[in-house]
C-alpha positions in Angstrom: 0.0 0.0 0.0 1.5 3.3 -1.0 1.7 5.8 1.9 1.2 9.6 1.4 0.0 10.2 4.9 1.7 9.5 8.3 0.2 12.2 10.5 -2.1 10.0 12.6 -1.7 6.7 14.4 -3.8 4.4 12.2 -6.4 2.5 14.1 -6.4 -0.4 11.7 -2.6 -0.9 12.0 -2.2 -3.9 14.4 1.2 -2.4 15.6 -0.7 0.5 17.1 -3.6 -1.4 18.8 -1.9 -1.1 22.2 -2.0 2.6 21.8 -5.8 2.6 21.4 -7.0 1.0 24.6 -9.7 3.7 25.3 -11.9 3.3 22.2 -13.4 6.8 22.2 -10.6 8.7 23.9 -7.6 7.9 21.7 -4.8 10.5 21.6 -3.6 10.8 18.0 0.0 11.8 17.4 0.4 14.3 14.6 3.4 15.7 12.8 2.7 19.2 13.9 0.9 18.9 17.3 -0.9 16.5 19.5 -4.7 16.9 19.6 -7.6 15.0 21.1 -9.4 12.6 18.9 -12.6 14.4 19.7 -12.6 17.2 17.2 -15.6 18.6 15.5 -16.2 20.4 12.2 -19.2 22.5 11.2 -20.0 20.4 8.1 -20.5 17.3 10.3 -21.6 19.0 13.5 -24.8 17.4 14.5 -26.5 20.4 16.2 -27.4 21.8 12.7 -31.2 21.6 12.8 -31.9 21.3 9.1 -29.3 18.6 8.3 -29.6 16.2 11.3 -30.8 12.7 11.4 -33.9 11.6 13.3 -34.1 8.2 14.9 -36.9 6.6 16.8 -34.8 4.9 19.5 -37.8 3.2 21.1 -38.9 1.1 18.1 -37.2 -2.2 17.4 -34.9 -2.3 14.4 -35.2 -5.1 11.8 -32.3 -6.9 10.1 -34.5 -7.6 7.1 -34.2 -5.1 4.3 -37.6 -4.0 2.8 -37.8 -4.4 -0.9 -37.3 -0.7 -1.4 -34.0 -0.8 0.5 -32.4 -3.9 -1.1 -29.3 -3.5 -3.2 -28.9 0.2 -2.2 -32.4 1.3 -3.3 -33.1 5.1 -3.3 -36.2 5.9 -1.2 -37.9 9.2 -0.5 -37.1 11.2 2.6 -39.6 12.7 5.0 -39.0 16.0 6.6 -39.6 15.9 10.3 -39.1 18.7 12.8 -35.4 19.7 12.5 -34.4 16.6 10.5 -34.9 14.2 7.7 -35.9 10.6 7.9 -36.4 7.6 5.6 -37.2 4.0 6.4 -33.8 2.5 5.2 -31.9 4.6 7.8 -33.5 2.6 10.6 -32.1 -0.7 9.4 -29.1 -2.1 11.3 -27.5 -3.1 8.0 -27.8 -2.3 4.3 -26.3 -4.2 1.4 -25.1 -2.8 -1.9 -24.1 -4.6 -5.1 -21.2 -3.3 -7.3 -22.4 -4.4 -10.7 -19.0 -4.0 -12.4 -17.3 -6.4 -10.0 -20.3 -8.4 -8.6 -19.0 -7.5 -5.1 -21.5 -7.1 -2.3 -20.9 -4.5 0.4 -22.5 -4.7 3.8 -22.8 -1.6 5.8 -23.8 -1.3 9.4 -25.6 1.8 10.4 -25.4 3.5 13.8 -29.0 4.2 14.6 -29.1 1.5 17.3 -26.4 3.2 19.5 -24.4 -0.1 19.5 -21.4 1.9 18.4 -22.4 4.9 20.6 -23.0 7.2 17.6 -26.8 7.4 17.3 -28.1 10.7 16.0 -25.0 11.6 13.9 -25.5 12.4 10.2 -22.5 10.3 9.4 -23.8 7.0 10.7 -26.6 6.3 8.2 -26.4 5.8 4.5 -27.9 8.8 2.7 -29.2 8.7 -0.9 -26.2 10.9 -2.0 -23.7 8.3 -0.8 -25.5 5.6 -2.6 -25.5 7.7 -5.8 -21.8 8.4 -5.5 -21.1 4.7 -5.1 -23.2 3.9 -8.1 -21.3 6.6 -10.1 -18.0 5.1 -9.2 -19.3 1.6 -10.1 -20.4 2.9 -13.5 -17.1 4.5 -14.2 -15.4 1.2 -13.4 -17.8 -0.6 -15.7 -16.9 1.7 -18.6 -13.2 1.9 -17.9 -12.0 -1.0 -15.7 -8.5 0.6 -15.2 -9.9 4.0 -14.1 -9.1 3.4 -10.3 -6.2 1.0 -10.7 -3.2 2.1 -8.8 -4.8 5.3 -7.7 -4.9 6.9 -4.2 -8.4 7.9 -3.3 -9.4 10.3 -0.4 -13.0 10.5 0.6 -14.0 13.6 2.5 -16.8 13.2 5.0 -16.8 9.4 4.6 -19.6 8.7 7.1 -20.2 4.9 7.0 -17.4 4.5 4.5 -19.6 3.0 1.8 -18.0 4.9 -1.1 -14.5 4.4 0.3 -15.1 0.6 0.5 -16.4 0.7 -3.1 -13.4 2.6 -4.4 -11.1 -0.1 -2.8 -13.0 -2.9 -4.3 -13.0 -1.1 -7.7 -9.2 -1.3 -7.9 -7.8 1.7 -6.0 -4.4 1.0 -4.4 -5.0 3.1 -1.3 -8.2 4.7 0.1 -8.3 7.1 3.0 -11.8 7.3 4.5 -11.7 10.7 6.4 -14.2 12.4 8.6 -14.1 15.0 11.3 -15.6 12.9 14.1 -13.8 10.0 15.6 -17.0 8.3 16.7 -18.1 8.2 13.1 -14.7 6.9 12.0 -15.0 4.1 14.5 -18.1 2.9 12.7 -16.4 3.4 9.3 -13.5 1.3 10.5 -15.8 -1.4 11.5 -17.4 -1.4 8.1 -14.1 -1.5 6.4 -13.0 -4.5 8.4 -16.2 -6.5 8.0 -15.9 -6.1 4.2 -12.3 -7.3 4.3 -10.9 -4.2 2.6 -7.2 -4.1 3.4 -6.5 -1.2 1.0 -8.7 1.3 3.0 -7.9 3.0 6.3 -9.7 5.7 8.3 -8.2 9.0 9.3 -9.4 12.0 11.2 -9.5 15.1 9.0 -11.0 18.5 9.9 -11.5 20.6 6.8 -9.1 23.5 6.3 -5.4 23.9 5.6 -4.0 22.6 8.8 -5.2 19.0 8.6 -5.1 19.0 4.8 -1.3 19.5 4.8 -1.1 16.0 6.3 -2.4 14.8 3.0 -0.7 17.3 0.7 -0.7 16.3 -3.0 -1.8 12.8 -1.9 -4.9 12.1 -3.9 -5.3 11.1 -7.5 -9.1 11.2 -6.9 -11.0 13.0 -4.1 -14.6 11.8 -3.6 -17.4 13.2 -1.5 -21.2 13.6 -1.3 -23.6 16.0 0.3 -21.0 18.2 2.0 -21.9 21.7 0.8 -25.2 22.3 2.5 -23.6 24.8 4.9 -22.1 27.8 3.1 -19.9 28.6 6.1 -17.8 25.5 5.4 -17.3 26.0 1.7 -13.9 27.7 1.9 -12.5 25.2 4.3 -13.7 22.3 2.2 -12.3 23.8 -1.0 -9.0 24.5 0.7 -8.8 20.8 1.7 -9.6 19.7 -1.8 -7.0 21.9 -3.5 -4.3 20.9 -0.9 -4.9 17.2 -0.9 -5.3 16.8 -4.7 -2.4 16.0 -6.9 -1.8 18.1 -10.0 -3.7 16.4 -12.7 -6.0 14.7 -10.2 -9.8 15.1 -10.0 -12.5 15.7 -7.5 -15.8 13.8 -8.0 -18.4 15.5 -5.9 -22.1 14.7 -5.8 -24.9 16.5 -4.0 -28.6 16.2 -4.1 -31.5 18.2 -2.9 -33.5 18.0 0.3 -36.7 19.8 1.2 -35.7 23.5 1.7 -32.4 23.2 -0.1 -31.7 24.6 -3.6 -29.1 22.2 -4.9 -28.3 24.3 -8.0 -27.6 27.4 -6.0 -25.7 25.4 -3.4 -23.4 23.8 -5.9 -22.9 27.0 -7.9 -21.9 28.9 -4.8 -19.4 26.3 -3.7 -18.0 26.1 -7.3 -17.3 29.8 -7.1 -15.5 29.5 -3.8 -13.5 26.5 -5.1 -12.4 28.5 -8.1 -11.2 31.2 -5.8 -8.8 28.9 -4.0 -7.3 27.3 -7.2 -9.8 24.6 -8.4 -11.7 24.7 -11.7 -14.4 22.7 -13.3 -13.3 20.1 -15.9 -14.1 21.6 -19.2 -15.9 20.0 -22.1 -13.5 18.3 -24.4 -11.1 17.5 -21.5 -9.3 14.2 -21.5 -10.8 13.6 -18.1 -13.7 11.4 -19.1 -14.8 7.8 -19.3 -14.8 6.5 -22.8 -17.1 8.8 -24.8 -19.0 9.8 -21.7 -18.2 12.8 -19.4 -18.5 11.8 -15.7 -21.4 14.2 -15.2 -23.4 12.4 -17.9 -23.3 9.0 -16.3 -25.6 9.6 -13.4 -28.9 9.3 -15.3 -27.7 5.8 -16.4 -27.6 4.5 -12.9 -31.1 5.5 -11.8 -34.4 3.8 -12.4 -37.4 5.9 -13.4 -38.9 5.6 -10.0 -35.7 6.7 -8.4 -35.4 9.7 -10.7 -38.9 10.7 -9.6 -37.9 10.4 -5.9 -34.8 12.6 -6.5 -36.5 15.1 -8.7 -39.2 15.5 -6.0 -36.5 16.4 -3.5 -34.7 19.0 -5.6 -32.6 17.0 -8.0 -29.0 15.9 -8.1 -25.8 17.5 -9.4 -22.3 16.2 -10.0 -19.3 18.5 -10.0 -15.9 17.4 -11.4 -13.0 19.6 -10.4 -9.3 19.7 -11.1 -6.4 21.9 -10.0 -6.0 25.1 -12.0 -2.7 25.1 -13.8 -0.9 28.4 -13.3 
């Protein structure tokens, strides 16, 4: 496994297990300073009323996936006071099929508090994460060498679904990063249960300080549903431009929720990203998959019913960025 990051003690490195005896109070040694593992970032802070996750802790949770949820189905969300909710989020586990490799990914969700993370946005599989995973799968179907030998960094990994998929699709190294250690503990569990040796978790708070631990590391940065809070746009963009290699790309996907304008959201973030040194991949660029631009692939991985669900909630957008050459 290639290494471009050595700032944190890696929890999935057996040589470091003796340093991790207190599961939720690990002290992580960094190149620049020592910080507590409990660090929080606005994009994944869970007090934000209109992007939090509602759970009914009193109701029993089933291990059986309803038909709508099987194989990573896209289902409609319901707006509840201060949150969003949909039936698949309350399942203990969800399964996802990678069509290009015929691999099945099993993801445990955190609604049951078994991992101590109930109520966090990062502990359930959101529709945006499913769509990002399908997009990566479609890219691999069209160009099987697209991820081979590449280093992938996922920002805001949550349950690590997309990171696990990237590893199974041929990436040489995948860093599943998030700003909350509790969320990363669940992500690490999902990585281990899916036998993905090429993926590891790492704490990363958006902004220049943490991003320098990954400087020019990633051939591909992936992420989904990270731009709903305008106050985090600059820090997110700074992380992207710092972590990305020259010639690398960012594949970012976001979709609408009730009360969110996904077009305005993404346009606003794209303007901030351009200001820090990123630019959208232009038409005619050699960054494409066969004859298809990456953006054009998304409609191909949605059923008509799923398109209706997404359209009813404000649509979906894909942004592909690269470093601007000076």
